PDBQT receptor file of N, H, CA, C and O in Angstrom, charges set to zero:
ATOM      1  N   MET A   1       2.700 -22.946  42.390  1.00  0.00    +0.000 N 
ATOM      2  CA  MET A   1       1.587 -23.030  41.487  1.00  0.00    +0.000 C 
ATOM      3  C   MET A   1       1.436 -24.476  41.041  1.00  0.00    +0.000 C 
ATOM      4  O   MET A   1       2.267 -25.004  40.303  1.00  0.00    +0.000 OA
ATOM      5  N   GLY A   2       0.398 -25.084  41.487  1.00  0.00    +0.000 N 
ATOM      6  H   GLY A   2      -0.277 -24.655  42.087  1.00  0.00    +0.000 HD
ATOM      7  CA  GLY A   2       0.195 -26.477  41.130  1.00  0.00    +0.000 C 
ATOM      8  C   GLY A   2      -1.271 -26.819  41.155  1.00  0.00    +0.000 C 
ATOM      9  O   GLY A   2      -2.121 -26.010  40.783  1.00  0.00    +0.000 OA
ATOM     10  N   LYS A   3      -1.558 -28.017  41.593  1.00  0.00    +0.000 N 
ATOM     11  H   LYS A   3      -0.867 -28.674  41.896  1.00  0.00    +0.000 HD
ATOM     12  CA  LYS A   3      -2.938 -28.499  41.582  1.00  0.00    +0.000 C 
ATOM     13  C   LYS A   3      -3.835 -27.734  42.538  1.00  0.00    +0.000 C 
ATOM     14  O   LYS A   3      -5.039 -27.629  42.306  1.00  0.00    +0.000 OA
ATOM     15  N   GLY A   4      -3.269 -27.200  43.602  1.00  0.00    +0.000 N 
ATOM     16  H   GLY A   4      -2.290 -27.285  43.790  1.00  0.00    +0.000 HD
ATOM     17  CA  GLY A   4      -4.092 -26.505  44.585  1.00  0.00    +0.000 C 
ATOM     18  C   GLY A   4      -4.377 -25.065  44.245  1.00  0.00    +0.000 C 
ATOM     19  O   GLY A   4      -5.188 -24.429  44.918  1.00  0.00    +0.000 OA
ATOM     20  N   ASP A   5      -3.726 -24.516  43.201  1.00  0.00    +0.000 N 
ATOM     21  H   ASP A   5      -3.067 -25.033  42.655  1.00  0.00    +0.000 HD
ATOM     22  CA  ASP A   5      -3.901 -23.108  42.841  1.00  0.00    +0.000 C 
ATOM     23  C   ASP A   5      -5.035 -22.988  41.829  1.00  0.00    +0.000 C 
ATOM     24  O   ASP A   5      -4.869 -23.336  40.659  1.00  0.00    +0.000 OA
ATOM     25  N   LYS A   6      -6.173 -22.502  42.275  1.00  0.00    +0.000 N 
ATOM     26  H   LYS A   6      -6.308 -22.219  43.224  1.00  0.00    +0.000 HD
ATOM     27  CA  LYS A   6      -7.342 -22.424  41.391  1.00  0.00    +0.000 C 
ATOM     28  C   LYS A   6      -7.258 -21.290  40.377  1.00  0.00    +0.000 C 
ATOM     29  O   LYS A   6      -8.160 -21.130  39.555  1.00  0.00    +0.000 OA
ATOM     30  N   LYS A   7      -6.176 -20.495  40.425  1.00  0.00    +0.000 N 
ATOM     31  H   LYS A   7      -5.443 -20.626  41.093  1.00  0.00    +0.000 HD
ATOM     32  CA  LYS A   7      -6.032 -19.395  39.470  1.00  0.00    +0.000 C 
ATOM     33  C   LYS A   7      -5.316 -19.836  38.198  1.00  0.00    +0.000 C 
ATOM     34  O   LYS A   7      -5.245 -19.071  37.237  1.00  0.00    +0.000 OA
ATOM     35  N   THR A   8      -4.786 -21.054  38.177  1.00  0.00    +0.000 N 
ATOM     36  H   THR A   8      -4.843 -21.676  38.958  1.00  0.00    +0.000 HD
ATOM     37  CA  THR A   8      -4.078 -21.549  37.005  1.00  0.00    +0.000 C 
ATOM     38  C   THR A   8      -4.923 -22.604  36.293  1.00  0.00    +0.000 C 
ATOM     39  O   THR A   8      -5.793 -23.223  36.906  1.00  0.00    +0.000 OA
ATOM     40  N   PRO A   9      -4.670 -22.808  35.001  1.00  0.00    +0.000 N 
ATOM     41  CA  PRO A   9      -5.429 -23.836  34.273  1.00  0.00    +0.000 C 
ATOM     42  C   PRO A   9      -5.272 -25.223  34.884  1.00  0.00    +0.000 C 
ATOM     43  O   PRO A   9      -6.232 -25.992  34.923  1.00  0.00    +0.000 OA
ATOM     44  N   LYS A  10      -4.066 -25.555  35.362  1.00  0.00    +0.000 N 
ATOM     45  H   LYS A  10      -3.286 -24.930  35.330  1.00  0.00    +0.000 HD
ATOM     46  CA  LYS A  10      -3.838 -26.877  35.962  1.00  0.00    +0.000 C 
ATOM     47  C   LYS A  10      -4.668 -27.034  37.232  1.00  0.00    +0.000 C 
ATOM     48  O   LYS A  10      -5.260 -28.088  37.463  1.00  0.00    +0.000 OA
ATOM     49  N   GLY A  11      -4.711 -25.989  38.052  1.00  0.00    +0.000 N 
ATOM     50  H   GLY A  11      -4.230 -25.133  37.864  1.00  0.00    +0.000 HD
ATOM     51  CA  GLY A  11      -5.506 -26.045  39.268  1.00  0.00    +0.000 C 
ATOM     52  C   GLY A  11      -6.989 -26.118  38.970  1.00  0.00    +0.000 C 
ATOM     53  O   GLY A  11      -7.740 -26.770  39.695  1.00  0.00    +0.000 OA
ATOM     54  N   LYS A  12      -7.414 -25.451  37.908  1.00  0.00    +0.000 N 
ATOM     55  H   LYS A  12      -6.804 -24.921  37.319  1.00  0.00    +0.000 HD
ATOM     56  CA  LYS A  12      -8.830 -25.487  37.529  1.00  0.00    +0.000 C 
ATOM     57  C   LYS A  12      -9.209 -26.872  37.006  1.00  0.00    +0.000 C 
ATOM     58  O   LYS A  12     -10.311 -27.353  37.269  1.00  0.00    +0.000 OA
ATOM     59  N   ARG A  13      -8.295 -27.521  36.260  1.00  0.00    +0.000 N 
ATOM     60  H   ARG A  13      -7.400 -27.130  36.046  1.00  0.00    +0.000 HD
ATOM     61  CA  ARG A  13      -8.567 -28.878  35.796  1.00  0.00    +0.000 C 
ATOM     62  C   ARG A  13      -8.687 -29.828  36.981  1.00  0.00    +0.000 C 
ATOM     63  O   ARG A  13      -9.564 -30.690  37.003  1.00  0.00    +0.000 OA
ATOM     64  N   PHE A  14      -7.808 -29.671  37.966  1.00  0.00    +0.000 N 
ATOM     65  H   PHE A  14      -7.094 -28.971  37.948  1.00  0.00    +0.000 HD
ATOM     66  CA  PHE A  14      -7.839 -30.533  39.151  1.00  0.00    +0.000 C 
ATOM     67  C   PHE A  14      -9.124 -30.323  39.944  1.00  0.00    +0.000 C 
ATOM     68  O   PHE A  14      -9.723 -31.279  40.436  1.00  0.00    +0.000 OA
ATOM     69  N   ALA A  15      -9.548 -29.050  40.066  1.00  0.00    +0.000 N 
ATOM     70  H   ALA A  15      -9.062 -28.273  39.666  1.00  0.00    +0.000 HD
ATOM     71  CA  ALA A  15     -10.754 -28.742  40.840  1.00  0.00    +0.000 C 
ATOM     72  C   ALA A  15     -12.019 -28.973  40.020  1.00  0.00    +0.000 C 
ATOM     73  O   ALA A  15     -13.113 -29.068  40.574  1.00  0.00    +0.000 OA
ATOM     74  N   GLY A  16     -11.867 -29.063  38.691  1.00  0.00    +0.000 N 
ATOM     75  H   GLY A  16     -10.978 -28.986  38.240  1.00  0.00    +0.000 HD
ATOM     76  CA  GLY A  16     -13.036 -29.276  37.839  1.00  0.00    +0.000 C 
ATOM     77  C   GLY A  16     -13.888 -28.027  37.679  1.00  0.00    +0.000 C 
ATOM     78  O   GLY A  16     -15.104 -28.108  37.511  1.00  0.00    +0.000 OA
ATOM     79  N   SER A  17     -13.240 -26.875  37.732  1.00  0.00    +0.000 N 
ATOM     80  H   SER A  17     -12.252 -26.809  37.869  1.00  0.00    +0.000 HD
ATOM     81  CA  SER A  17     -13.992 -25.630  37.583  1.00  0.00    +0.000 C 
ATOM     82  C   SER A  17     -13.541 -24.899  36.333  1.00  0.00    +0.000 C 
ATOM     83  O   SER A  17     -12.589 -25.312  35.671  1.00  0.00    +0.000 OA
ATOM     84  N   HIS A  18     -14.219 -23.826  36.016  1.00  0.00    +0.000 N 
ATOM     85  H   HIS A  18     -14.993 -23.491  36.553  1.00  0.00    +0.000 HD
ATOM     86  CA  HIS A  18     -13.909 -23.019  34.836  1.00  0.00    +0.000 C 
ATOM     87  C   HIS A  18     -13.796 -21.571  35.268  1.00  0.00    +0.000 C 
ATOM     88  O   HIS A  18     -14.246 -21.201  36.352  1.00  0.00    +0.000 OA
ATOM     89  N   GLY A  19     -13.189 -20.744  34.411  1.00  0.00    +0.000 N 
ATOM     90  H   GLY A  19     -12.824 -21.044  33.530  1.00  0.00    +0.000 HD
ATOM     91  CA  GLY A  19     -13.042 -19.328  34.704  1.00  0.00    +0.000 C 
ATOM     92  C   GLY A  19     -12.172 -18.671  33.650  1.00  0.00    +0.000 C 
ATOM     93  O   GLY A  19     -12.077 -19.166  32.527  1.00  0.00    +0.000 OA
ATOM     94  N   ASN A  20     -11.532 -17.554  34.002  1.00  0.00    +0.000 N 
ATOM     95  H   ASN A  20     -11.610 -17.152  34.914  1.00  0.00    +0.000 HD
ATOM     96  CA  ASN A  20     -10.703 -16.827  33.044  1.00  0.00    +0.000 C 
ATOM     97  C   ASN A  20      -9.511 -17.660  32.583  1.00  0.00    +0.000 C 
ATOM     98  O   ASN A  20      -9.161 -17.628  31.403  1.00  0.00    +0.000 OA
ATOM     99  N   ALA A  21      -8.891 -18.395  33.479  1.00  0.00    +0.000 N 
ATOM    100  H   ALA A  21      -9.176 -18.421  34.437  1.00  0.00    +0.000 HD
ATOM    101  CA  ALA A  21      -7.736 -19.203  33.123  1.00  0.00    +0.000 C 
ATOM    102  C   ALA A  21      -8.133 -20.444  32.334  1.00  0.00    +0.000 C 
ATOM    103  O   ALA A  21      -7.318 -20.986  31.586  1.00  0.00    +0.000 OA
ATOM    104  N   ARG A  22      -9.372 -20.900  32.490  1.00  0.00    +0.000 N 
ATOM    105  H   ARG A  22     -10.034 -20.460  33.097  1.00  0.00    +0.000 HD
ATOM    106  CA  ARG A  22      -9.849 -22.101  31.799  1.00  0.00    +0.000 C 
ATOM    107  C   ARG A  22     -11.290 -21.885  31.360  1.00  0.00    +0.000 C 
ATOM    108  O   ARG A  22     -12.216 -22.377  32.004  1.00  0.00    +0.000 OA
ATOM    109  N   PRO A  23     -11.484 -21.150  30.264  1.00  0.00    +0.000 N 
ATOM    110  CA  PRO A  23     -12.851 -20.884  29.818  1.00  0.00    +0.000 C 
ATOM    111  C   PRO A  23     -13.499 -22.129  29.235  1.00  0.00    +0.000 C 
ATOM    112  O   PRO A  23     -12.811 -23.050  28.795  1.00  0.00    +0.000 OA
ATOM    113  N   ARG A  24     -14.799 -22.151  29.235  1.00  0.00    +0.000 N 
ATOM    114  H   ARG A  24     -15.358 -21.402  29.592  1.00  0.00    +0.000 HD
ATOM    115  CA  ARG A  24     -15.546 -23.270  28.649  1.00  0.00    +0.000 C 
ATOM    116  C   ARG A  24     -15.493 -23.156  27.130  1.00  0.00    +0.000 C 
ATOM    117  O   ARG A  24     -15.299 -22.072  26.582  1.00  0.00    +0.000 OA
ATOM    118  N   LYS A  25     -15.668 -24.284  26.466  1.00  0.00    +0.000 N 
ATOM    119  H   LYS A  25     -15.826 -25.166  26.911  1.00  0.00    +0.000 HD
ATOM    120  CA  LYS A  25     -15.703 -24.269  25.010  1.00  0.00    +0.000 C 
ATOM    121  C   LYS A  25     -16.971 -23.560  24.557  1.00  0.00    +0.000 C 
ATOM    122  O   LYS A  25     -18.004 -23.671  25.217  1.00  0.00    +0.000 OA
ATOM    123  N   PRO A  26     -16.913 -22.830  23.438  1.00  0.00    +0.000 N 
ATOM    124  CA  PRO A  26     -18.141 -22.192  22.954  1.00  0.00    +0.000 C 
ATOM    125  C   PRO A  26     -19.155 -23.247  22.550  1.00  0.00    +0.000 C 
ATOM    126  O   PRO A  26     -18.795 -24.275  21.976  1.00  0.00    +0.000 OA
ATOM    127  N   SER A  27     -20.409 -22.998  22.846  1.00  0.00    +0.000 N 
ATOM    128  H   SER A  27     -20.702 -22.163  23.313  1.00  0.00    +0.000 HD
ATOM    129  CA  SER A  27     -21.452 -23.969  22.545  1.00  0.00    +0.000 C 
ATOM    130  C   SER A  27     -21.685 -24.044  21.043  1.00  0.00    +0.000 C 
ATOM    131  O   SER A  27     -21.476 -23.071  20.320  1.00  0.00    +0.000 OA
ATOM    132  N   ALA A  28     -22.121 -25.212  20.586  1.00  0.00    +0.000 N 
ATOM    133  H   ALA A  28     -22.291 -26.003  21.174  1.00  0.00    +0.000 HD
ATOM    134  CA  ALA A  28     -22.353 -25.423  19.159  1.00  0.00    +0.000 C 
ATOM    135  C   ALA A  28     -23.593 -24.668  18.690  1.00  0.00    +0.000 C 
ATOM    136  O   ALA A  28     -23.661 -24.237  17.539  1.00  0.00    +0.000 OA
ATOM    137  N   THR A  29     -24.566 -24.509  19.572  1.00  0.00    +0.000 N 
ATOM    138  H   THR A  29     -24.510 -24.859  20.507  1.00  0.00    +0.000 HD
ATOM    139  CA  THR A  29     -25.772 -23.790  19.192  1.00  0.00    +0.000 C 
ATOM    140  C   THR A  29     -25.625 -22.340  19.587  1.00  0.00    +0.000 C 
ATOM    141  O   THR A  29     -25.183 -22.016  20.689  1.00  0.00    +0.000 OA
ATOM    142  N   LYS A  30     -26.003 -21.481  18.672  1.00  0.00    +0.000 N 
ATOM    143  H   LYS A  30     -26.361 -21.745  17.776  1.00  0.00    +0.000 HD
ATOM    144  CA  LYS A  30     -25.918 -20.054  18.939  1.00  0.00    +0.000 C 
ATOM    145  C   LYS A  30     -27.286 -19.555  19.377  1.00  0.00    +0.000 C 
ATOM    146  O   LYS A  30     -28.317 -19.996  18.868  1.00  0.00    +0.000 OA
ATOM    147  N   VAL A  31     -27.280 -18.647  20.308  1.00  0.00    +0.000 N 
ATOM    148  H   VAL A  31     -26.444 -18.288  20.721  1.00  0.00    +0.000 HD
ATOM    149  CA  VAL A  31     -28.521 -18.061  20.789  1.00  0.00    +0.000 C 
ATOM    150  C   VAL A  31     -28.874 -16.906  19.860  1.00  0.00    +0.000 C 
ATOM    151  O   VAL A  31     -28.061 -16.009  19.635  1.00  0.00    +0.000 OA
ATOM    152  N   VAL A  32     -30.076 -16.933  19.330  1.00  0.00    +0.000 N 
ATOM    153  H   VAL A  32     -30.736 -17.661  19.512  1.00  0.00    +0.000 HD
ATOM    154  CA  VAL A  32     -30.522 -15.890  18.422  1.00  0.00    +0.000 C 
ATOM    155  C   VAL A  32     -31.086 -14.751  19.258  1.00  0.00    +0.000 C 
ATOM    156  O   VAL A  32     -31.950 -14.956  20.109  1.00  0.00    +0.000 OA
ATOM    157  N   ALA A  33     -30.587 -13.555  19.003  1.00  0.00    +0.000 N 
ATOM    158  H   ALA A  33     -29.885 -13.388  18.311  1.00  0.00    +0.000 HD
ATOM    159  CA  ALA A  33     -31.043 -12.393  19.757  1.00  0.00    +0.000 C 
ATOM    160  C   ALA A  33     -32.462 -12.038  19.332  1.00  0.00    +0.000 C 
ATOM    161  O   ALA A  33     -32.833 -12.189  18.168  1.00  0.00    +0.000 OA
ATOM    162  N   ALA A  34     -33.237 -11.571  20.281  1.00  0.00    +0.000 N 
ATOM    163  H   ALA A  34     -32.936 -11.449  21.226  1.00  0.00    +0.000 HD
ATOM    164  CA  ALA A  34     -34.605 -11.153  19.990  1.00  0.00    +0.000 C 
ATOM    165  C   ALA A  34     -34.577  -9.886  19.146  1.00  0.00    +0.000 C 
ATOM    166  O   ALA A  34     -33.605  -9.131  19.173  1.00  0.00    +0.000 OA
ATOM    167  N   ALA A  35     -35.632  -9.665  18.412  1.00  0.00    +0.000 N 
ATOM    168  H   ALA A  35     -36.421 -10.279  18.390  1.00  0.00    +0.000 HD
ATOM    169  CA  ALA A  35     -35.716  -8.487  17.572  1.00  0.00    +0.000 C 
ATOM    170  C   ALA A  35     -35.687  -7.244  18.461  1.00  0.00    +0.000 C 
ATOM    171  O   ALA A  35     -36.323  -7.224  19.515  1.00  0.00    +0.000 OA
ATOM    172  N   PRO A  36     -34.959  -6.210  18.047  1.00  0.00    +0.000 N 
ATOM    173  CA  PRO A  36     -34.888  -5.004  18.872  1.00  0.00    +0.000 C 
ATOM    174  C   PRO A  36     -36.248  -4.329  18.962  1.00  0.00    +0.000 C 
ATOM    175  O   PRO A  36     -37.007  -4.281  17.994  1.00  0.00    +0.000 OA
ATOM    176  N   LYS A  37     -36.532  -3.815  20.139  1.00  0.00    +0.000 N 
ATOM    177  H   LYS A  37     -35.915  -3.854  20.925  1.00  0.00    +0.000 HD
ATOM    178  CA  LYS A  37     -37.803  -3.133  20.348  1.00  0.00    +0.000 C 
ATOM    179  C   LYS A  37     -37.758  -1.750  19.714  1.00  0.00    +0.000 C 
ATOM    180  O   LYS A  37     -36.692  -1.151  19.570  1.00  0.00    +0.000 OA
ATOM    181  N   ALA A  38     -38.918  -1.260  19.342  1.00  0.00    +0.000 N 
ATOM    182  H   ALA A  38     -39.784  -1.746  19.459  1.00  0.00    +0.000 HD
ATOM    183  CA  ALA A  38     -38.993   0.073  18.748  1.00  0.00    +0.000 C 
ATOM    184  C   ALA A  38     -38.659   1.111  19.814  1.00  0.00    +0.000 C 
ATOM    185  O   ALA A  38     -39.032   0.969  20.978  1.00  0.00    +0.000 OA
ATOM    186  N   ALA A  39     -37.957   2.143  19.400  1.00  0.00    +0.000 N 
ATOM    187  H   ALA A  39     -37.654   2.258  18.454  1.00  0.00    +0.000 HD
ATOM    188  CA  ALA A  39     -37.565   3.190  20.341  1.00  0.00    +0.000 C 
ATOM    189  C   ALA A  39     -38.797   3.993  20.755  1.00  0.00    +0.000 C 
ATOM    190  O   ALA A  39     -39.693   4.262  19.955  1.00  0.00    +0.000 OA
ATOM    191  N   LYS A  40     -38.806   4.359  22.019  1.00  0.00    +0.000 N 
ATOM    192  H   LYS A  40     -38.078   4.141  22.669  1.00  0.00    +0.000 HD
ATOM    193  CA  LYS A  40     -39.933   5.143  22.511  1.00  0.00    +0.000 C 
ATOM    194  C   LYS A  40     -39.862   6.561  21.950  1.00  0.00    +0.000 C 
ATOM    195  O   LYS A  40     -38.781   7.126  21.784  1.00  0.00    +0.000 OA
ATOM    196  N   ALA A  41     -41.013   7.113  21.667  1.00  0.00    +0.000 N 
ATOM    197  H   ALA A  41     -41.892   6.654  21.802  1.00  0.00    +0.000 HD
ATOM    198  CA  ALA A  41     -41.060   8.490  21.184  1.00  0.00    +0.000 C 
ATOM    199  C   ALA A  41     -40.822   9.418  22.360  1.00  0.00    +0.000 C 
ATOM    200  O   ALA A  41     -41.430   9.262  23.419  1.00  0.00    +0.000 OA
ATOM    201  N   THR A  42     -39.947  10.371  22.173  1.00  0.00    +0.000 N 
ATOM    202  H   THR A  42     -39.453  10.498  21.312  1.00  0.00    +0.000 HD
ATOM    203  CA  THR A  42     -39.659  11.309  23.252  1.00  0.00    +0.000 C 
ATOM    204  C   THR A  42     -40.553  12.527  23.117  1.00  0.00    +0.000 C 
ATOM    205  O   THR A  42     -40.931  12.924  22.014  1.00  0.00    +0.000 OA
ATOM    206  N   LYS A  43     -40.881  13.106  24.244  1.00  0.00    +0.000 N 
ATOM    207  H   LYS A  43     -40.575  12.784  25.140  1.00  0.00    +0.000 HD
ATOM    208  CA  LYS A  43     -41.753  14.272  24.244  1.00  0.00    +0.000 C 
ATOM    209  C   LYS A  43     -40.992  15.543  23.903  1.00  0.00    +0.000 C 
ATOM    210  O   LYS A  43     -41.568  16.478  23.348  1.00  0.00    +0.000 OA
ATOM    211  N   THR A  44     -39.711  15.587  24.225  1.00  0.00    +0.000 N 
ATOM    212  H   THR A  44     -39.243  14.827  24.676  1.00  0.00    +0.000 HD
ATOM    213  CA  THR A  44     -38.923  16.793  23.957  1.00  0.00    +0.000 C 
ATOM    214  C   THR A  44     -38.349  16.721  22.557  1.00  0.00    +0.000 C 
ATOM    215  O   THR A  44     -38.030  15.641  22.059  1.00  0.00    +0.000 OA
ATOM    216  N   ALA A  45     -38.220  17.860  21.935  1.00  0.00    +0.000 N 
ATOM    217  H   ALA A  45     -38.479  18.737  22.339  1.00  0.00    +0.000 HD
ATOM    218  CA  ALA A  45     -37.663  17.928  20.594  1.00  0.00    +0.000 C 
ATOM    219  C   ALA A  45     -36.150  17.769  20.680  1.00  0.00    +0.000 C 
ATOM    220  O   ALA A  45     -35.544  18.028  21.720  1.00  0.00    +0.000 OA
ATOM    221  N   ALA A  46     -35.559  17.346  19.591  1.00  0.00    +0.000 N 
ATOM    222  H   ALA A  46     -36.051  17.135  18.747  1.00  0.00    +0.000 HD
ATOM    223  CA  ALA A  46     -34.116  17.179  19.555  1.00  0.00    +0.000 C 
ATOM    224  C   ALA A  46     -33.442  18.532  19.682  1.00  0.00    +0.000 C 
ATOM    225  O   ALA A  46     -33.910  19.528  19.131  1.00  0.00    +0.000 OA
ATOM    226  N   LYS A  47     -32.338  18.555  20.415  1.00  0.00    +0.000 N 
ATOM    227  H   LYS A  47     -31.959  17.745  20.863  1.00  0.00    +0.000 HD
ATOM    228  CA  LYS A  47     -31.624  19.810  20.611  1.00  0.00    +0.000 C 
ATOM    229  C   LYS A  47     -30.879  20.180  19.336  1.00  0.00    +0.000 C 
ATOM    230  O   LYS A  47     -30.300  19.306  18.690  1.00  0.00    +0.000 OA
ATOM    231  N   PRO A  48     -30.880  21.462  18.960  1.00  0.00    +0.000 N 
ATOM    232  CA  PRO A  48     -30.136  21.863  17.764  1.00  0.00    +0.000 C 
ATOM    233  C   PRO A  48     -28.632  21.794  18.035  1.00  0.00    +0.000 C 
ATOM    234  O   PRO A  48     -28.182  21.933  19.172  1.00  0.00    +0.000 OA
ATOM    235  N   ALA A  49     -27.886  21.581  16.988  1.00  0.00    +0.000 N 
ATOM    236  H   ALA A  49     -28.252  21.468  16.064  1.00  0.00    +0.000 HD
ATOM    237  CA  ALA A  49     -26.440  21.487  17.124  1.00  0.00    +0.000 C 
ATOM    238  C   ALA A  49     -25.870  22.848  17.472  1.00  0.00    +0.000 C 
ATOM    239  O   ALA A  49     -26.294  23.865  16.923  1.00  0.00    +0.000 OA
ATOM    240  N   VAL A  50     -24.919  22.869  18.374  1.00  0.00    +0.000 N 
ATOM    241  H   VAL A  50     -24.575  22.043  18.821  1.00  0.00    +0.000 HD
ATOM    242  CA  VAL A  50     -24.302  24.114  18.810  1.00  0.00    +0.000 C 
ATOM    243  C   VAL A  50     -23.036  24.322  18.000  1.00  0.00    +0.000 C 
ATOM    244  O   VAL A  50     -22.204  23.419  17.902  1.00  0.00    +0.000 OA
ATOM    245  N   ALA A  51     -22.883  25.510  17.418  1.00  0.00    +0.000 N 
ATOM    246  H   ALA A  51     -23.559  26.243  17.498  1.00  0.00    +0.000 HD
ATOM    247  CA  ALA A  51     -21.700  25.815  16.630  1.00  0.00    +0.000 C 
ATOM    248  C   ALA A  51     -20.525  26.053  17.568  1.00  0.00    +0.000 C 
ATOM    249  O   ALA A  51     -20.651  26.773  18.559  1.00  0.00    +0.000 OA
ATOM    250  N   LYS A  52     -19.395  25.454  17.259  1.00  0.00    +0.000 N 
ATOM    251  H   LYS A  52     -19.292  24.869  16.454  1.00  0.00    +0.000 HD
ATOM    252  CA  LYS A  52     -18.209  25.619  18.090  1.00  0.00    +0.000 C 
ATOM    253  C   LYS A  52     -17.438  26.849  17.638  1.00  0.00    +0.000 C 
ATOM    254  O   LYS A  52     -17.463  27.222  16.465  1.00  0.00    +0.000 OA
ATOM    255  N   ALA A  53     -16.750  27.474  18.595  1.00  0.00    +0.000 N 
ATOM    256  H   ALA A  53     -16.729  27.171  19.548  1.00  0.00    +0.000 HD
ATOM    257  CA  ALA A  53     -15.915  28.635  18.285  1.00  0.00    +0.000 C 
ATOM    258  C   ALA A  53     -14.696  28.159  17.512  1.00  0.00    +0.000 C 
ATOM    259  O   ALA A  53     -14.206  27.056  17.752  1.00  0.00    +0.000 OA
ATOM    260  N   PRO A  54     -14.195  28.981  16.578  1.00  0.00    +0.000 N 
ATOM    261  CA  PRO A  54     -13.012  28.559  15.827  1.00  0.00    +0.000 C 
ATOM    262  C   PRO A  54     -11.798  28.441  16.755  1.00  0.00    +0.000 C 
ATOM    263  O   PRO A  54     -11.713  29.128  17.773  1.00  0.00    +0.000 OA
ATOM    264  N   ALA A  55     -10.888  27.586  16.399  1.00  0.00    +0.000 N 
ATOM    265  H   ALA A  55     -10.957  27.027  15.572  1.00  0.00    +0.000 HD
ATOM    266  CA  ALA A  55      -9.694  27.372  17.210  1.00  0.00    +0.000 C 
ATOM    267  C   ALA A  55      -8.825  28.610  17.196  1.00  0.00    +0.000 C 
ATOM    268  O   ALA A  55      -8.723  29.294  16.178  1.00  0.00    +0.000 OA
ATOM    269  N   LYS A  56      -8.197  28.901  18.327  1.00  0.00    +0.000 N 
ATOM    270  H   LYS A  56      -8.280  28.346  19.154  1.00  0.00    +0.000 HD
ATOM    271  CA  LYS A  56      -7.333  30.072  18.421  1.00  0.00    +0.000 C 
ATOM    272  C   LYS A  56      -6.013  29.784  17.739  1.00  0.00    +0.000 C 
ATOM    273  O   LYS A  56      -5.506  28.663  17.786  1.00  0.00    +0.000 OA
ATOM    274  N   THR A  57      -5.453  30.821  17.096  1.00  0.00    +0.000 N 
ATOM    275  H   THR A  57      -5.865  31.731  17.058  1.00  0.00    +0.000 HD
ATOM    276  CA  THR A  57      -4.158  30.659  16.454  1.00  0.00    +0.000 C 
ATOM    277  C   THR A  57      -3.069  31.078  17.429  1.00  0.00    +0.000 C 
ATOM    278  O   THR A  57      -3.224  32.051  18.167  1.00  0.00    +0.000 OA
ATOM    279  N   VAL A  58      -1.977  30.346  17.427  1.00  0.00    +0.000 N 
ATOM    280  H   VAL A  58      -1.851  29.556  16.828  1.00  0.00    +0.000 HD
ATOM    281  CA  VAL A  58      -0.869  30.629  18.331  1.00  0.00    +0.000 C 
ATOM    282  C   VAL A  58       0.241  31.271  17.524  1.00  0.00    +0.000 C 
ATOM    283  O   VAL A  58       0.666  30.738  16.499  1.00  0.00    +0.000 OA
ATOM    284  N   ILE A  59       0.711  32.429  17.996  1.00  0.00    +0.000 N 
ATOM    285  H   ILE A  59       0.366  32.862  18.829  1.00  0.00    +0.000 HD
ATOM    286  CA  ILE A  59       1.792  33.141  17.320  1.00  0.00    +0.000 C 
ATOM    287  C   ILE A  59       3.039  32.975  18.174  1.00  0.00    +0.000 C 
ATOM    288  O   ILE A  59       3.059  33.364  19.341  1.00  0.00    +0.000 OA
ATOM    289  N   LYS A  60       4.078  32.396  17.585  1.00  0.00    +0.000 N 
ATOM    290  H   LYS A  60       4.062  32.080  16.636  1.00  0.00    +0.000 HD
ATOM    291  CA  LYS A  60       5.323  32.188  18.318  1.00  0.00    +0.000 C 
ATOM    292  C   LYS A  60       6.182  33.447  18.242  1.00  0.00    +0.000 C 
ATOM    293  O   LYS A  60       6.263  34.111  17.208  1.00  0.00    +0.000 OA
ATOM    294  N   LYS A  61       6.819  33.753  19.372  1.00  0.00    +0.000 N 
ATOM    295  H   LYS A  61       6.754  33.213  20.212  1.00  0.00    +0.000 HD
ATOM    296  CA  LYS A  61       7.714  34.919  19.402  1.00  0.00    +0.000 C 
ATOM    297  C   LYS A  61       9.070  34.508  18.848  1.00  0.00    +0.000 C 
ATOM    298  O   LYS A  61       9.457  33.342  18.909  1.00  0.00    +0.000 OA
ATOM    299  N   ALA A  62       9.785  35.497  18.304  1.00  0.00    +0.000 N 
ATOM    300  H   ALA A  62       9.470  36.445  18.255  1.00  0.00    +0.000 HD
ATOM    301  CA  ALA A  62      11.112  35.221  17.751  1.00  0.00    +0.000 C 
ATOM    302  C   ALA A  62      12.059  34.892  18.894  1.00  0.00    +0.000 C 
ATOM    303  O   ALA A  62      11.912  35.418  19.997  1.00  0.00    +0.000 OA
ATOM    304  N   ALA A  63      13.027  34.025  18.634  1.00  0.00    +0.000 N 
ATOM    305  H   ALA A  63      13.146  33.598  17.738  1.00  0.00    +0.000 HD
ATOM    306  CA  ALA A  63      14.000  33.633  19.638  1.00  0.00    +0.000 C 
ATOM    307  C   ALA A  63      14.919  34.821  19.942  1.00  0.00    +0.000 C 
ATOM    308  O   ALA A  63      15.218  35.602  19.039  1.00  0.00    +0.000 OA
ATOM    309  N   PRO A  64      15.371  34.976  21.182  1.00  0.00    +0.000 N 
ATOM    310  CA  PRO A  64      16.263  36.094  21.499  1.00  0.00    +0.000 C 
ATOM    311  C   PRO A  64      17.602  35.913  20.790  1.00  0.00    +0.000 C 
ATOM    312  O   PRO A  64      18.021  34.784  20.536  1.00  0.00    +0.000 OA
ATOM    313  N   PRO A  65      18.278  37.020  20.469  1.00  0.00    +0.000 N 
ATOM    314  CA  PRO A  65      19.558  36.908  19.748  1.00  0.00    +0.000 C 
ATOM    315  C   PRO A  65      20.600  36.208  20.609  1.00  0.00    +0.000 C 
ATOM    316  O   PRO A  65      20.607  36.350  21.832  1.00  0.00    +0.000 OA
ATOM    317  N   ALA A  66      21.485  35.446  19.955  1.00  0.00    +0.000 N 
ATOM    318  H   ALA A  66      21.479  35.331  18.962  1.00  0.00    +0.000 HD
ATOM    319  CA  ALA A  66      22.537  34.721  20.655  1.00  0.00    +0.000 C 
ATOM    320  C   ALA A  66      23.622  35.683  21.109  1.00  0.00    +0.000 C 
ATOM    321  O   ALA A  66      23.906  36.659  20.415  1.00  0.00    +0.000 OA
ATOM    322  N   LYS A  67      24.225  35.432  22.246  1.00  0.00    +0.000 N 
ATOM    323  H   LYS A  67      23.993  34.639  22.809  1.00  0.00    +0.000 HD
ATOM    324  CA  LYS A  67      25.265  36.325  22.766  1.00  0.00    +0.000 C 
ATOM    325  C   LYS A  67      26.618  35.835  22.400  1.00  0.00    +0.000 C 
ATOM    326  O   LYS A  67      27.618  36.460  22.753  1.00  0.00    +0.000 OA
TER     327      LYS A  67
């Protein structure tokens, strides 16, 4: 692993490239996200919530008597 290995930071510095091992510095200017678009109206009505069945109870059997 040295100057010829582009997977290491040292190799990336030698090659003058960037990547996971050598990320670029964050830019000073931040990109402002555009305003979110309004959601499209759907033609179908919202589905009603489905009631779930209650959880089953587990009954443990008594341990067999020791011999």
